[in-house]
C-alpha positions as CSV (number, residue, x, y, z in Angstrom):
1,X,-0.1,0.0,0.0
2,X,1.3,3.4,-0.9
3,X,2.4,5.8,1.9
4,X,1.5,9.0,-0.3
5,X,0.3,10.0,-3.7
6,X,0.9,13.3,-5.4
7,X,1.7,15.3,-8.4
8,X,5.4,16.0,-9.2
9,X,6.9,19.4,-10.2
10,X,6.6,18.4,-13.8
11,X,2.7,17.5,-13.4
12,X,3.5,13.8,-13.4
13,X,1.8,11.4,-10.8
14,X,3.7,9.6,-8.4
15,X,3.2,6.9,-5.5
16,X,5.7,6.9,-2.6
17,X,6.0,3.3,-1.1
18,X,7.8,2.4,2.2
19,X,11.4,1.2,1.6
20,X,11.5,-2.5,2.8
21,X,13.6,-5.1,1.2
22,X,10.7,-6.7,-0.5
23,X,9.7,-3.7,-2.2
24,X,13.1,-2.5,-3.2
25,X,13.5,-6.1,-4.9
26,X,10.2,-5.6,-6.9
27,X,11.2,-1.9,-7.9
28,X,14.4,-3.2,-9.2
29,X,12.8,-5.8,-11.3
30,X,10.3,-3.2,-12.5
31,X,13.1,-0.5,-13.3
32,X,14.9,-3.4,-15.2
33,X,11.9,-3.7,-17.6
34,X,11.2,-7.3,-16.4
35,X,7.9,-6.7,-15.0
36,X,5.0,-8.7,-16.4
37,X,1.8,-7.1,-16.8
38,X,-1.2,-9.4,-16.3
39,X,-4.0,-8.7,-18.8
40,X,-6.9,-10.7,-17.4
């Protein structure tokens, strides 16, 4: 669950998540482009 949601200085939206090892690992996978999108 995000800690915060808002709009950046350039108008883009962001979600702020707590910095836990599990979330850091998932963000690393996402940033490397290896995230799989589930289209049900």
